[in-house]
N, C-alpha and C positions, 0 to 999 in steps of 0.2 A: 504494500500500500504506500503510495506517495503522499508526502506531506505537502499540501498546497498552501502557500502563504502569500501574503501581499508583500512584494519585494519593496524595501524602502529605497532601493536604487532606481529601479525602472518604473515604480508605481503601478505595477500590474500584478495580477495573480499569476504566480509561476512556481517553479520548483527550485528556485535558486536557494543556495544554502546560506545560513546566517554568517558563516565564515567569510564569504565573498562580499556580501552586501550589508552587513551589520544586522542589528536586531530586527526581526520581522515584525510587521504590524499584526493585527488580530487575524486569526484563521477565519475563513469564510463562515464556519459554523458558529463563531463567536461574535460575528457582526450583529448588531441589533437590526430588527426589521420594523419598518414603519408601515402601519396598516390602517386604511380607512374602512369602516364598516357601517352598515345601515341596518337598523332594526325596523323592519317593515312588515306589513300584512297586505296580502293581495287576495281579494275575494275570500276572506276568512282563513287564509293559510299564511302562517308566519314564514318569513324568509330573512336571511342575513347575508346579502351580497357583500363581498369584501375584495379588496385588492391592495397590494403592498409592494414594497421594495426594500432591499437591504440598504443600510446606510453605513457610511464609514465612521461617523462620529456620533456617539450618543447625544441625545437632546436632553437637557436637564428638565425636570418635571415642571419647573416654573417658567421655562422659556417658551417662546412662540415657535412652533414647528416650521414656520416660514414658507418659502415657495414650494418646497417639496410636499409639505403637508397640504397646501392649497391645490397643487397639481393632482395628488392622489384623491382628494375629496372631489374635485371636478370630474375626474375620470369615473369615479364611482357614481356620482350623481347622473352623469350621462348614461351609464348603464341602467340605473334605476329608472330614468326617464324613458329609455327605450322599452323597458319592461311594461310601462303603463299601457302600451298597445294591447297587452294581454288581459287587461282589466284594471279596475280602480285600485289605487295604492293608498296606504295611510301609514303615518309614523306611529309606532307602537309605544314608544317611551317618551313622547313629547320632545322637549329640547335635548334629551339625552338619546335621541334616535340616530343621530349621525355622530360617530366617534372616530377619533384618530388615536391609535395605540402604538406604543413602542414596546416591543417584546423581543426576547431572545429567540433565536432560530429554533432551538430545541423545544421551547414552549409553544412556538408557532406551529410546529409540526405535530406535537404530541397533545398538548393541553387545549389549545384553542378549538380544534375540531370536536373535542368532547363537550366543552361547555357550550359550544354552538349547537350541537345536537340536543343537548339537554334543554336549552332555551327554546329551540324549535318545538320540542315535544311538550314542554310544560308551560311555556309562556311566562315563566317567573322572571320578570325583568330585574327585580331587586337582587335576587340570588345571582343572576348572570353578571350584573354590574359589580356586585361585591367580589365575585371570583375574578373578574377581569381586573379590578383594581389591585388585588393581591398578586396576581400573576404578572402584571405589566410593570415596566419601568417608567411609564408615563401614560396617562389617559387624558385626552382633551375632548370636550364636546365642541361642536361647530355650529355657529349660527350666522345668519346674514342680516345685516341692516343696510338700508339704503345709503346712509351716511358713511358707514365704516367698511362696507363690504364683508368679506368672510372674516369672522372673529373666532379665535381659539380661546376656550376657557378651560383652565385646569379643572379636571373632573372633581366634583364635590359630592 
């Protein structure tokens, strides 16, 4: 098995050795993942579309996720908008229905699918949000105002 690391010399993921290029950055599996997700219901059926991207540098919980967060939210909202052709949609958790989370890759692959399936089956939003907050390194809700555009709020 090859160790794939981000080379501090060429700034790409490669199999260079630490001896040649200095201390490597985080392994890909250690990079945080930024994910936009929506808690919606369509014709009485709960759904949680999501989309994300690995990020090189963690975002502190009290920071604004910035342009990447906005891009992920816009892409997700476009997908949700396209879904509206299949029937009426509604937000299930009010202002906490559109979220951006920062999570480690391992949790993204192992834990998020489990709590997503549990929420879809039970609809228990409070339990889902509580588990999400414990699991993630950052949770932000998103809202839009005419004067300020897309606003991120630290999850409360």
